[in-house]
C-alpha positions in Angstrom: 0.1 0.2 0.3 1.6 3.2 -1.1 1.1 5.7 2.1 1.5 2.7 4.7 3.7 3.1 7.5 6.7 0.7 7.8 5.9 0.2 11.6 3.1 -2.0 10.6 5.3 -4.5 9.5 6.0 -7.6 12.1 9.6 -7.1 12.3 9.3 -3.4 13.2 6.8 -4.1 15.5 9.1 -6.4 17.4 12.0 -4.3 17.6 9.8 -1.3 18.6 8.3 -3.7 21.5 11.6 -4.6 22.6 12.7 -0.7 22.5 9.6 0.1 24.7 10.2 -2.9 26.9 14.2 -1.8 27.7 12.9 1.9 28.1 10.4 0.9 30.6 13.1 -1.4 32.6 15.5 1.3 32.3 13.0 3.9 33.8 12.1 1.7 36.8 16.0 0.7 37.6 17.0 4.3 37.4 14.3 5.3 39.5 15.1 2.5 41.8 19.0 3.5 41.9 18.1 7.3 42.4 16.2 6.3 45.6 19.0 4.1 47.1 21.9 6.2 46.2 24.1 7.1 49.1 25.8 10.3 47.5 23.8 13.1 46.9 25.4 14.4 43.6 24.7 10.7 42.2 21.3 11.0 43.4 20.8 14.2 41.5 22.2 12.9 38.2 19.9 10.1 38.1 17.2 12.2 38.9 18.1 14.3 36.0 18.7 11.3 34.0 14.9 9.7 34.8 13.1 13.2 33.9 14.9 12.6 30.2 14.3 9.0 29.9 10.6 9.8 31.2 10.4 12.3 28.2 11.6 9.9 25.6 9.0 7.6 27.4 6.1 10.2 26.5 7.4 10.8 22.9 7.3 7.2 22.3 3.7 7.2 23.6 2.9 9.9 21.1 2.7 13.0 23.4 5.5 15.2 22.1 4.2 18.4 24.0 4.2 16.5 27.5 7.7 15.1 26.4 8.9 18.6 25.7 7.4 19.7 29.0 9.2 16.9 31.0 12.6 17.3 29.4 12.2 21.2 30.1 10.8 21.4 33.3 11.5 17.9 34.8 14.9 17.4 33.9 16.0 20.9 33.0 14.8 23.6 35.5 14.2 21.0 38.5 17.4 19.3 37.6 19.3 22.6 37.5 17.7 24.2 41.0 18.3 21.0 42.7 22.1 21.1 41.7 22.0 24.5 42.8 20.9 23.7 46.2 23.2 20.8 46.7 26.2 23.4 45.7 25.1 25.7 48.5 24.5 22.8 51.1 28.0 21.5 50.2 29.2 25.1 50.5 27.5 25.9 53.8 29.1 22.6 55.1 32.4 23.7 54.0 32.5 26.8 56.0 32.0 24.5 59.0 28.4 25.9 59.3 26.5 23.8 61.6 22.7 24.4 61.8 21.4 27.0 63.8 19.9 26.5 67.3 16.0 25.6 67.0 15.0 28.2 69.5 17.2 31.0 67.6 19.1 31.9 71.1 22.7 31.4 71.5 23.4 28.3 73.8 26.9 29.4 74.6 26.4 30.0 78.4 26.7 33.6 78.1 23.9 35.9 79.2 
């Protein structure tokens, strides 16, 4: 048929099914690795990777607008904000800063 899609062929359908299964398995694996990571930087990198894989999954599902939004917001902006927060947190720890007392008072004994 002259305008038929090549994805209707049995071989192409099998390949796409394998790709979809690999994508979904990778998404679950990266999500579990993100939750189990001990290093904060590795966790952030895995979080960004998960957002990019999720954008690819949305594209495979035929929702390019959602895929673009996930890539821009989920992986891009959110990832950059979490990396910036991690950098500030490490800088705070590097200056020997301990968390301030919960009461807001100086507990050094001087009155």
